[in-house]
Each structure stands twice: as C-alpha cells, then as structure tokens.
KENU-264418 format. One line per 10 residues: number of its first residue (from 1); for each residue z, y, x of C-alpha. Coordinates in Angstrom, 1 decimal. Example, Ala and Ser with C-alpha at 12.3 -4.5 7.8 and 13.67 -1.06 7.14 Angstrom:
BEGIN
1	7.8 -4.5 12.3 | 7.1 -1.1 13.7
This chain:
BEGIN
1	-20.8 53.1 -15.3 | -22.0 51.2 -18.4 | -22.9 52.1 -22.1 | -22.8 49.4 -24.6 | -25.6 49.1 -27.4 | -25.6 47.4 -30.7 | -27.1 44.3 -29.4 | -23.8 42.3 -29.1 | -24.0 38.6 -29.8 | -21.5 35.8 -29.9
11	-22.6 32.4 -28.8 | -21.2 29.0 -28.4 | -21.4 27.1 -25.0 | -24.0 24.6 -25.0 | -21.6 21.8 -23.6 | -18.1 21.0 -24.3 | -16.7 23.7 -22.4 | -13.0 23.2 -23.4 | -13.0 19.8 -21.9 | -15.0 20.6 -18.9
21	-13.1 23.8 -18.3 | -9.9 21.8 -18.2 | -11.2 19.5 -15.6 | -12.6 22.2 -13.6 | -9.5 24.3 -13.5 | -6.9 21.6 -13.5 | -8.4 18.7 -11.7 | -11.5 19.7 -9.6 | -10.0 22.1 -7.1 | -6.8 21.3 -5.1
31	-5.9 25.1 -4.9 | -6.3 28.1 -6.9 | -7.4 30.4 -4.2 | -10.8 28.6 -4.1 | -12.1 30.7 -6.9 | -12.5 33.7 -4.6 | -14.4 31.7 -2.0 | -16.6 30.7 -5.1 | -17.3 34.1 -6.1 | -17.9 35.5 -2.8
41	-20.3 32.8 -2.1 | -22.2 33.5 -5.1 | -22.5 37.3 -4.5 | -23.9 36.1 -1.0 | -26.6 34.0 -2.6 | -27.5 36.9 -5.0 | -27.9 39.3 -2.0 | -29.9 36.7 -0.1 | -32.2 36.1 -3.0 | -33.1 39.8 -3.3
51	-33.8 40.1 0.4 | -36.1 37.0 0.2 | -37.8 38.4 -3.0 | -38.2 41.8 -1.3 | -40.5 40.5 1.4 | -43.3 40.3 -1.1 | -41.9 43.0 -3.6 | -40.3 45.8 -1.7 | -39.8 48.0 -4.8 | -36.9 45.7 -5.9
61	-34.7 47.0 -3.2 | -34.6 50.4 -5.1 | -33.5 52.1 -2.0 | -30.5 50.2 -2.0 | -30.0 48.0 1.1 | -26.6 48.5 2.2 | -25.7 45.0 1.7 | -22.1 44.3 0.9 | -19.7 42.3 -1.3 | -16.9 44.6 -2.7
71	-13.4 43.5 -3.8 | -11.6 45.9 -6.2 | -8.1 45.9 -7.5 | -6.7 47.4 -10.7 | -3.0 47.0 -11.0 | -2.6 48.8 -14.2 | -5.1 46.5 -16.1 | -4.4 43.4 -14.0 | -8.0 42.9 -13.0 | -9.7 41.7 -9.8
81	-13.5 42.6 -9.5 | -16.1 40.9 -7.1 | -19.3 43.1 -7.0 | -22.4 42.8 -5.3 | -25.8 44.7 -4.9 | -27.9 41.4 -5.1 | -30.6 40.2 -7.4 | -28.7 40.7 -10.7 | -29.1 38.9 -14.0 | -30.8 39.7 -17.0
91	-29.6 38.9 -20.5 | -31.5 35.7 -20.8 | -30.5 34.5 -17.2 | -26.9 35.3 -18.2 | -27.1 32.9 -21.1 | -28.9 30.3 -19.2 | -26.8 30.4 -16.1 | -23.3 31.4 -17.5 | -23.5 29.9 -20.8 | -24.1 26.1 -19.8
101	-21.7 24.2 -17.3 | -23.6 23.0 -14.4 | -26.6 25.1 -14.9 | -27.2 26.2 -11.4 | -29.0 29.5 -10.7 | -29.1 28.7 -7.1 | -30.4 25.2 -7.6 | -33.2 26.6 -9.9 | -34.1 29.2 -7.4 | -34.5 26.7 -4.7
111	-36.8 24.8 -6.6 | -39.2 27.8 -6.4 | -38.9 27.7 -2.7 | -40.3 24.3 -1.9 | -43.8 25.8 -1.1 | -42.4 28.6 1.1 | -42.3 28.4 4.8 | -39.0 27.1 6.4 | -38.6 30.5 8.3 | -39.2 32.5 5.3
121	-36.3 30.8 3.1 | -33.0 32.5 2.7 | -30.0 30.4 3.5 | -28.2 29.8 0.3 | -24.9 28.1 -0.6 | -23.2 26.5 -3.6 | -24.1 25.8 -7.2 | -23.5 29.1 -9.1 | -23.0 27.6 -12.4 | -19.9 25.6 -11.7
131	-18.2 27.7 -8.8 | -18.2 30.6 -11.4 | -16.0 28.7 -13.7 | -13.5 28.3 -11.2 | -12.5 31.8 -12.1 | -10.7 30.6 -15.3 | -8.0 29.0 -13.0 | -6.4 32.4 -12.5 | -8.0 34.5 -15.3 | -7.6 34.3 -19.1
141	-10.6 36.5 -19.6 | -13.8 37.0 -17.3 | -16.3 39.8 -17.9 | -19.5 39.8 -16.1 | -21.7 43.0 -15.8 | -25.0 42.7 -14.2 | -28.5 44.4 -14.0 | -31.5 42.6 -12.5 | -33.6 44.0 -9.7 | -36.8 45.5 -11.1
151	-35.2 46.6 -14.4 | -33.8 50.3 -14.0 | -32.6 50.4 -17.6 | -31.2 47.2 -19.2 | -28.5 45.1 -18.0 | -26.1 42.5 -19.6 | -22.4 42.1 -20.3 | -21.2 38.6 -20.6 | -17.5 37.9 -21.7 | -15.5 34.9 -22.5
161	-12.0 33.6 -22.5 | -13.2 29.9 -21.7 | -12.4 28.7 -25.3 | -15.7 27.6 -26.4 | -17.5 31.0 -27.1 | -18.7 34.0 -25.3 | -20.0 37.3 -25.9 | -23.2 38.7 -24.7 | -24.8 42.2 -25.2 | -27.3 44.4 -23.8
171	-26.2 47.4 -21.7 | -27.2 50.1 -19.4 | -26.1 49.8 -15.9 | -26.8 52.4 -13.2 | -27.0 50.1 -10.2 | -28.6 46.7 -9.5 | -26.4 43.8 -8.8 | -23.4 42.1 -10.6 | -19.8 42.8 -11.2 | -17.5 39.8 -12.0
181	-14.3 41.1 -13.5 | -11.3 38.8 -13.7 | -8.5 39.8 -16.1 | -5.8 37.9 -14.3 | -3.0 35.7 -15.9 | 0.4 37.1 -16.0 | 1.6 34.5 -13.2 | -1.4 35.3 -11.0 | -0.7 38.8 -10.0 | -0.4 37.6 -6.3
191	-4.3 38.1 -6.3 | -3.9 41.8 -6.9 | -2.0 42.1 -3.4 | -4.0 43.1 -0.4 | -2.5 40.8 1.9 | -3.2 37.8 -0.4 | -6.8 38.8 -0.5 | -7.1 39.3 3.2 | -5.7 36.0 4.0 | -7.7 34.2 1.5
201	-11.1 35.8 2.6 | -10.2 35.2 6.1 | -9.5 31.4 5.5 | -12.6 30.7 3.4 | -15.1 33.6 3.7 | -14.5 35.0 7.2 | -17.9 34.0 8.5 | -20.1 35.0 5.5 | -23.1 37.0 6.7 | -22.6 39.9 4.6
211	-19.4 42.2 4.7 | -16.8 41.9 2.3 | -15.1 45.1 1.8 | -12.1 46.6 -0.2 | -10.9 50.2 -0.5 | -7.4 50.6 1.2 | -5.1 53.4 1.2 | -4.2 54.6 4.7 | -1.6 57.4 5.7 | -2.1 59.5 8.7
221	0.7 61.1 10.9 | 1.1 63.9 8.3 | 1.7 61.4 5.6 | -1.7 62.5 4.1 | -3.2 59.5 2.2 | -6.8 58.5 2.2 | -8.8 55.7 0.7 | -10.9 54.0 3.3 | -13.4 51.1 2.9 | -12.3 48.3 5.0
231	-14.2 45.1 6.0 | -12.2 42.1 5.6 | -14.3 39.3 7.2 | -15.3 39.1 10.8 | -18.8 37.7 10.0 | -18.8 36.4 13.7 | -19.5 32.7 13.3 | -19.4 31.8 17.1 | -21.1 28.3 16.5 | -24.2 30.2 15.1
241	-24.8 31.8 18.6 | -26.6 30.4 21.4 | -24.1 28.8 23.8 | -25.6 30.7 26.8 | -24.3 33.9 24.9 | -20.8 32.9 24.4 | -18.4 33.3 27.2 | -15.5 30.9 28.2 | -13.0 33.4 27.0 | -14.6 33.6 23.5
251	-14.6 29.7 23.4 | -10.9 29.6 24.4 | -9.9 32.4 21.8 | -11.6 30.5 18.9 | -10.0 27.2 19.8 | -6.6 28.8 20.0 | -7.3 30.2 16.5 | -8.2 26.9 14.8 | -6.4 24.4 17.2 | -2.7 25.5 16.9
261	-2.8 25.4 20.7 | -1.8 28.1 23.2 | -3.7 26.6 26.1 | -7.3 26.3 26.9 | -9.3 23.1 25.9 | -10.3 20.6 28.4 | -14.0 20.6 27.3 | -16.1 22.5 24.9 | -19.1 20.9 23.1 | -21.6 23.1 21.5
271	-25.1 22.2 20.1 | -27.4 22.3 17.3 | -28.5 19.0 15.9 | -32.2 19.2 14.8 | -34.6 16.9 13.0 | -34.9 16.0 9.4 | -31.3 17.5 8.8 | -30.1 20.4 10.8 | -26.4 21.0 11.5 | -24.4 23.0 14.0
281	-21.5 21.6 16.0 | -18.7 23.4 18.0 | -16.0 20.9 19.2 | -13.0 21.1 21.5 | -11.5 18.3 23.5 | -7.9 19.4 24.1 | -6.1 19.3 27.6 | -3.0 17.7 25.9 | -1.6 16.2 22.7 | -2.0 18.9 20.0
291	1.2 20.2 18.6 | 0.6 18.6 15.0 | 0.3 15.2 16.6 | 3.9 15.3 17.4 | 5.4 16.6 14.2 | 5.1 15.6 10.6 | 2.0 14.2 9.0 | -1.2 15.1 10.9 | -4.2 16.3 8.9 | -7.2 15.0 10.5
301	-11.0 16.0 10.6 | -13.2 18.8 11.4 | -13.6 22.0 9.5 | -16.7 21.6 7.5 | -18.7 24.8 6.7 | -21.9 25.0 4.6 | -23.9 28.2 5.6 | -20.6 29.8 7.1 | -18.5 29.1 3.9 | -15.5 26.7 4.5
311	-15.7 23.7 2.4 | -13.1 21.6 3.7 | -10.3 22.5 6.1 | -10.2 18.6 7.3 | -13.2 16.6 6.6 | -12.0 13.2 7.7 | -15.6 11.7 7.0 | -16.9 13.5 10.2 | -14.6 12.0 12.7 | -13.3 8.5 13.1
321	-9.5 8.3 13.4 | -9.4 7.5 17.1 | -10.9 10.9 17.8 | -8.3 12.7 15.6 | -7.4 14.9 18.5 | -10.8 16.7 18.7 | -10.7 20.1 16.9 | -13.9 22.1 15.8 | -16.5 23.1 13.3 | -19.5 21.5 11.8
331	-21.9 23.8 9.8 | -24.7 22.2 7.8 | -27.5 24.1 6.3 | -28.4 21.3 3.5 | -25.5 18.9 3.1 | -25.5 17.9 -0.4 | -22.3 18.6 -2.4 | -20.9 17.2 -5.5 | -20.0 19.2 -8.4 | -17.2 20.8 -6.3
341	-17.5 22.0 -2.8 | -14.3 19.9 -2.0 | -15.8 16.7 -3.1 | -18.5 15.4 -0.9 | -21.2 13.1 -2.2 | -21.4 9.6 -0.6 | -24.7 10.4 1.4 | -26.1 8.9 4.4 | -26.4 12.3 5.8 | -22.7 12.4 6.4
351	-22.7 9.1 8.2 | -25.4 10.2 10.5 | -23.6 13.4 11.3 | -20.6 11.3 12.2 | -22.5 9.1 14.6 | -24.2 12.1 16.1 | -20.8 13.9 16.8 | -19.1 10.6 18.0 | -22.0 10.2 20.6 | -21.5 13.7 21.8
361	-17.7 13.3 22.1 | -18.0 10.2 24.0 | -20.7 11.5 26.4 | -18.5 14.5 27.1 | -15.6 12.4 27.9 | -17.6 10.2 30.1 | -19.0 13.2 31.9 | -15.5 14.7 32.3 | -14.4 11.4 33.8 | -17.5 11.3 36.3
371	-17.3 14.9 37.4 | -13.8 16.1 36.6 | -11.6 13.2 37.4 | -8.3 14.7 37.8 | -8.9 16.6 34.5 | -9.9 13.3 32.8 | -6.8 11.7 34.0 | -4.6 14.4 32.6 | -6.4 14.1 29.4 | -6.0 10.3 29.3
381	-2.3 10.4 30.1 | -1.7 12.4 27.0 | -4.4 11.0 24.5 | -5.7 7.7 26.0 | -3.5 5.7 23.7 | -5.3 7.3 20.7 | -8.7 6.7 22.2 | -7.8 3.1 22.7 | -7.5 2.5 18.9 | -11.3 2.9 18.7
391	-12.0 -0.2 21.0 | -10.7 -2.3 18.0 | -12.1 -0.2 15.3 | -15.5 1.0 16.4 | -17.5 -2.1 17.3 | -20.6 0.0 17.8 | -19.1 2.2 20.5 | -16.7 -0.6 22.0 | -18.3 -0.9 25.3 | -18.7 2.9 25.7
401	-15.1 3.2 25.0 | -14.1 0.4 27.4 | -15.9 2.7 30.3 | -13.6 5.4 29.4 | -10.2 3.3 29.7 | -7.9 3.8 32.8 | -5.2 1.3 33.7 | -2.7 0.9 36.4 | -3.0 -2.5 38.4 | -1.0 -4.7 40.7
411	-2.9 -3.1 43.5 | -2.9 0.4 42.7 | 0.0 2.8 43.6 | 2.5 4.0 40.6 | 0.7 6.6 38.7 | -2.7 6.0 40.0 | -5.5 4.3 37.8 | -8.5 2.1 38.0 | -11.4 1.6 35.6 | -12.7 -1.8 34.4
421	-15.9 -0.9 36.3 | -13.9 -0.3 39.4 | -11.9 -3.6 38.9 | -15.1 -5.7 38.4 | -16.5 -4.2 41.5 | -13.5 -5.0 43.6 | -13.4 -8.7 42.3 | -13.6 -11.5 45.0 | -16.7 -13.5 44.6 | -15.1 -16.6 43.2
431	-13.2 -14.6 40.5 | -14.8 -15.1 37.1 | -12.4 -13.2 34.7 | -10.5 -9.8 34.5 | -6.9 -10.7 34.5 | -4.2 -8.6 32.9 | -0.4 -8.5 31.9 | 1.2 -6.8 29.2 | 4.6 -5.4 29.3 | 7.1 -2.6 28.9
441	6.6 -0.9 32.1 | 4.9 -1.1 35.5 | 8.4 -1.5 37.2 | 9.0 -4.6 35.0 | 5.5 -6.0 35.3 | 5.2 -5.7 39.3 | 8.3 -7.9 39.8 | 7.0 -10.6 37.2 | 6.7 -14.3 38.3 | 3.4 -14.3 36.5
451	1.9 -12.3 39.4 | 2.7 -14.7 42.2 | -0.4 -16.9 42.2 | -2.6 -13.8 42.1 | -0.9 -12.3 45.1 | -1.5 -15.5 47.0 | -5.2 -15.3 46.0 | -5.8 -11.9 46.7 | -6.6 -11.1 43.1 | -5.7 -7.9 41.1
461	-4.0 -7.9 37.8 | -4.4 -4.9 35.2 | -1.1 -3.6 33.8 | -1.1 -3.0 30.2 | 2.0 -0.9 29.6 | 0.7 1.1 26.6 | 2.1 -0.3 23.2 | -1.2 0.1 21.9 | -2.9 -2.1 24.5 | -1.8 -5.2 22.6
471	-3.5 -4.2 19.3 | -6.7 -3.1 21.4 | -7.1 -6.2 23.5 | -8.4 -8.4 20.5 | -11.4 -5.9 20.2 | -12.1 -6.1 24.0 | -12.6 -9.7 24.7 | -14.8 -9.2 27.6 | -16.4 -6.4 29.7 | -19.8 -6.7 31.5
481	-19.9 -10.4 30.6 | -16.4 -11.0 32.4 | -13.8 -12.2 30.0 | -10.4 -10.5 29.7 | -7.8 -13.3 30.3 | -3.9 -12.5 29.8 | -2.1 -14.4 32.8 | 0.9 -15.2 30.7 | -1.1 -17.2 28.1 | -3.2 -20.6 28.4
491	-4.0 -22.3 31.4 | -5.2 -20.4 34.3 | -8.9 -20.5 35.3 | -9.2 -22.2 38.9 | -8.7 -25.6 40.4 | -5.1 -25.3 41.1 | -4.2 -27.9 38.5 | -6.7 -30.4 40.1 | -4.8 -30.1 43.4 | -1.5 -31.4 42.1
501	-1.2 -35.1 42.9 | -0.9 -37.3 39.8 | 2.3 -38.8 41.1 | 3.8 -35.6 41.1 | 3.1 -35.1 37.5 | 4.3 -38.7 36.6 | 7.7 -38.2 38.6 | 8.2 -35.0 36.3 | 7.1 -36.8 33.0 | 10.4 -38.2 31.8
511	12.5 -35.1 32.9 | 10.2 -32.8 30.9 | 10.5 -35.1 27.8 | 14.2 -34.6 28.2 | 14.2 -31.0 28.6 | 11.9 -30.5 25.6 | 14.7 -32.3 23.5 | 17.4 -30.4 24.7 | 15.7 -27.1 24.6 | 14.1 -26.9 21.2
521	13.0 -23.5 21.3 | 10.0 -24.4 23.7 | 6.7 -26.1 22.3 | 6.4 -28.0 25.5 | 7.7 -28.3 29.2 | 5.1 -28.7 32.0 | 4.5 -28.2 35.8 | 3.3 -24.6 36.6 | 0.3 -23.8 38.7 | 0.8 -20.0 38.4
531	4.3 -20.0 40.2 | 4.7 -19.7 43.9 | 8.2 -18.3 44.4 | 10.0 -18.6 41.1 | 11.3 -21.6 39.5 | 10.4 -21.1 35.8 | 8.3 -18.9 33.3 | 7.2 -19.1 29.7 | 3.7 -19.1 28.7 | 2.1 -18.7 25.2
541	-0.7 -20.8 24.1 | -4.3 -19.5 24.5 | -4.7 -17.1 21.6 | -1.0 -17.1 20.4 | 1.1 -13.9 20.2 | 2.5 -12.9 23.5 | 6.4 -12.2 24.0 | 5.6 -8.5 24.5 | 3.7 -8.5 21.3 | 6.4 -10.0 19.6
551	8.9 -7.5 20.7 | 6.5 -4.9 19.5 | 6.4 -6.4 16.1 | 10.2 -6.7 15.9 | 10.6 -3.0 16.6 | 8.0 -2.3 13.8 | 10.1 -4.3 11.4 | 7.5 -7.0 11.2 | 9.5 -10.0 12.6 | 10.4 -11.3 9.2
561	6.6 -11.7 8.5 | 6.0 -13.2 11.8 | 8.8 -15.7 13.0 | 9.0 -16.1 16.7 | 6.4 -18.6 18.2 | 7.4 -21.3 20.4 | 6.1 -20.8 24.1 | 5.8 -23.5 26.9 | 8.3 -23.6 29.7 | 6.5 -24.0 33.1
571	8.5 -25.3 36.0 | 7.5 -24.9 39.6 | 7.6 -28.5 41.0 | 7.9 -27.4 44.5 | 11.0 -25.0 44.0 | 14.3 -26.4 45.4 | 16.2 -26.0 42.0 | 13.5 -27.8 40.0 | 13.3 -30.6 42.7 | 17.1 -31.1 42.8
581	17.1 -31.2 38.9 | 14.5 -33.9 38.9 | 16.6 -35.9 41.6 | 19.7 -35.6 39.5 | 17.9 -36.7 36.5 | 16.4 -39.8 38.3 | 20.0 -40.7 39.5 | 21.7 -40.1 36.1 | 19.6 -39.3 33.0 | 22.5 -38.8 30.9
591	24.1 -36.3 33.2 | 25.1 -33.3 31.0 | 24.2 -30.9 33.9 | 20.7 -31.7 33.5 | 20.5 -30.1 30.0 | 22.5 -27.1 31.3 | 20.4 -26.6 34.4 | 17.4 -26.9 32.1 | 18.8 -24.2 29.7 | 19.8 -22.1 32.6
601	16.0 -22.3 33.8 | 14.8 -21.4 30.4 | 17.2 -18.4 30.0 | 15.9 -17.0 33.3 | 12.2 -17.3 32.1 | 13.3 -15.4 28.8 | 14.5 -12.6 31.0 | 11.7 -12.7 33.3 | 9.2 -12.2 30.4 | 11.2 -9.1 29.3
611	12.9 -10.5 26.2 | 16.6 -11.1 25.4 | 18.4 -14.3 25.7 | 19.9 -15.5 22.4 | 23.4 -16.6 23.9 | 24.3 -14.2 26.8 | 28.0 -15.4 26.8 | 26.9 -19.2 27.4 | 24.3 -17.9 30.0 | 27.1 -16.1 31.9
621	29.2 -19.2 31.8 | 26.7 -21.6 33.2 | 26.1 -18.9 35.9 | 29.8 -18.7 36.7 | 30.3 -22.7 36.8 | 27.6 -22.8 39.5 | 29.1 -19.8 41.5 | 32.5 -21.8 41.4 | 31.1 -25.1 42.6 | 29.2 -23.0 45.4
631	32.0 -21.2 46.6 | 34.4 -24.3 46.6
C-alpha cells in the first residue's frame, strides 16, 4: 500500500528520450517478449545487491529474506507488475537510474566492488538503465514504486509515458523493494495471459537463481476455487552443477529439451573454463543428424547465457559452421554486452571462448574415435560430411580434423572405413603419396580403369564419394608430409613412363596428332602409364577441375560460370584395339575408320569417368557397325 505526499515533481529526461526510446522499442530488440526477461533480470540484480550488502549490514534485511520475484496481473486495469524484495531505490537513485538513458545502476554498483574479494561478490547481470526501457515496447505508461533498504518510511514513485518527461514523487511504502507496473497497450493484452507469461519466463528466465512466482487460481474436485502462489521457473541450471553430480539420465533429458531430438546424444561435454575469464560449457554431440538439419533453414549456434539468463538462442559466434550439429549451452559470468543483450560486442573474449569450445569438441570426437569406434562410425556416417567442411575453412585445426576423417578405399570392404593414419601406416615403402579417386559411388569407382596400375603395384586408393570431398580436398593437400594425389589428374608419380621405349612413343606420335584433330574435345592425346587392361581413359591436368567436380557444379547450376575443361585422352599402347588402330593408320592415314575408332575410344573413356557422352545415338551406331562386321 502506498500513500502519496505533496512532493510530486515533473522532470525532463536528461537525453533525447523520444529518439532513443524509438530505437530501443523498434530496432534494438528482435521480439517484444524480451521486456519480461529484462525486468526479471533487474529484479534478480536487486535481490543479489541486498544479499551482498547485508553481509556487513544485516539490519538492511528487515526480517524479509523470502527472496522472490513476483508477477502480478490485473485484467481490469490491464496492468502487469514485476515485484521484488531487493535493494530498492530512493528518490535520488530513481532520478539517476530511470531518468537518464544508459545510466546503469548495476554498472555503478560493480564499480564499488572492485576491491571486494571474488568470493564475496554477488553475481550480477545486465545493465539496468537500458533493459528497463524495453518495457515501453508493450506499455504506453510505466509506473515504478520503490523503497530502498534501510529507510523504513520514504519511498519513491516514478512514472512516465516515455514521451520526454517523467513524474517523480516521494511516497510511503511499507515493504522494501521495487514494483514495476506496466500499463499495457491495447494490442499487448496477450501478456496478461498466464500461459504466455509461463512460456516467456520458461524460455528466457528458467534458470534465474531466485524463484519467479505468480498467483494462480486452482479448482479442487468440489469446484472450490483457491489462489495459490506458483513458481514459474525451474531454477535448475544443470551446467552450473559439478558433472560428477549429474546423472546420464539428467544429461539426456536436458539434451532432448534443447536439441529437438528424441534420442540420447552420442557424447556429453561438460566443463568449466577457468582463468582470466570464466565460463561454463555443456555441449552435446548428437548420435545422428538433428531433425532441423533436414528441413527448412537451420538456426545454428549455442545457447548463450549470462548468469543463467538467456541472451541468445543461437549464438553463431561460439561455433564455426562446420560444427553446427553440436547443441548446448555456454554461460559466461563476465562476457561484455553491448547496449542490448542481443548484440554482442566484438570482443576478444568471444574468440577465445570459441577456440576453447572447438578444442573441446574436436578432443571429444578424437576420444570417441579411439575408444568407441563403432559409435564414432555411426556418427560419421550421419555427420561426417558436415565435419569435412572444416578442413577447408579452419586452417588452425585442419590437421586435427584430418585425423577424424574416415574413408572407404580400394582395399576395404564395402561399408568399412580407413583413417588417413591407417592408410599411411599400410603404405609400401616405395610409395611416396596418398592416392585418391573421387566419384559418385564406391560401386562405380571400384570398376574404374584408373585403379588398374595401383592394383598391379599393390597400392591402395582412397575413395572420395561424398559430394563435399571435392570441396574439402583443396584444403587438405598433404597429411603427415605425404601429398594427396588424385589418380585421374596429372602424371602419376613413379618410373612407369621411363620404362616406355622411345620408339613406342614415336610410333604413336602421328596417330595421336591425327586423333587430336578429329576429337576437338580433348586437350591432348598421349600414351597411358596408368592403364593395364582398359584401352582408354580421360585425365585432367594437374590442378584442373576433375570430371566429377564438373558434374557437381552442373547440378548446382554453376556450369555456365565454369565451362567444361578439356582433358587429356590417354590410350593404352599395349591394348589390342589401340595397336590395331595404329596399324590401320600406318597403312592408310586417311581411312575414316581411324577417326571413328578414336571417337569410340573417347566415348568409352567418357562413360568410364562417369560422365555422359554428347551423342549417344552416334555412339550406338559405331558400336553396331563394329558388331555387324564382327558377325559377318
């Protein structure tokens, strides 16, 4: 109950409040419900302040230690009230804190704590002066009634419509603390609904240390109605507890609450980062691709809290995009904030937090691969393609990410995997490079002519069948000083070329010049040192785009920007067809069958690399003509 005195005074704001309030209420916050988070946070600060001050001045408590923040609704008058029994404000402090934009009572209070021991400092959040004004997003008038601790008589009433002036008067108030009364706009009556209030508090203030309560009407079996005070927030911030005290069931339940997932996570990461800046981390690595990665536009990033208060639902700055499947919470005690809790300052602390978090995630994945390999394989099948994005984007952790990669290879069974470490460990002594081949599927690659010489040498070849592999590989040029070499590009390492007699090269020289003229799609025609059984294959120049990458770009609609490149047609000089074609050319260079046979071998090479021939009808005609001649 309050009693007005004749000390009312009308004052003007000390800043251009009209313009500033317009920015705050229309641009600063992305949704209106933020106002309730701000007012509850301020109330929590006020309680923490008096708890701290009472350590040396116990009389300030006035036998009122039932700490709570109360939400009250008046449908008739269309008001919503947030009350606390915290430190309260005097007339002067109300003018100082509420009469000036960005005058932060919390910030000023922190200045007085610089000399206090760390363990004695209360945990505070926010900047009181600005968060308070978010109330004008939903209210056309705000009334504040407050009495400071230690003054049993005089309190203050502050009131404004946010239009440049405010009214302040001295009053009598029986209880210590502050009531913030919002006279809601006509179209904001939803915030008088208990359901809306519960949901908003659950979303933003569920882990506030102090109980947030509201009177609710309940009906018993006999239809008797009673008013009961109900606590709306859980207050159980699982990440603030010691991990030895948290059960697997509790972790799993919390993950399902925040992760949109009905299954248990593959790995839990829970720790406190200590040092100059302290923050708590609770992360979950999912066992499979999260539901929201399948449908619609995924919102990435971790939940960011400051002292249990949700600041951002999806803080992208805490996770690089290639770890967007990770779910969890980061709670910082001293992360600097801008004028709004939603807008983080560009601060080195945020970068340090991300580096710390990334290190812990990669370490957990490496541990899973080493000690729970089957579980890691299941995870990698689901999310390995996302993880691979980091190889080309995160130069600092490129080698760590390379250790986490799994590949099928020519020597593995279908569905089985090999790591780069295992590949290098199994390499013959005379092998210098890591060989790989990219394509649509294992089934296609294992029948590829490019593998023939490697089978003969007893060397393994990694299969790159994930579409992202082609975009990852430029960032992974070597592993443990071993270069990665695409076997369908450039010359092959080794001395096979030196074994070809010079007279063999000379015998094919004129034929190849003729074929290069009759097949303008090729950049060159040469003898192959990679074919043992097949007659022909197409090879891209070293560093050029592979046929597989060209096909991927075409599917992405990028073929107009990047026209198809010419590749080299390699012919197996020991294959009977190639030998017969050379003999025909030597006998009659103008025989039209030479060009037809050359075109036929080119089309075979196009099919072998996984591409489509331009003129399948002409290809069929040439094949049919050969069949007719063979059968006759």
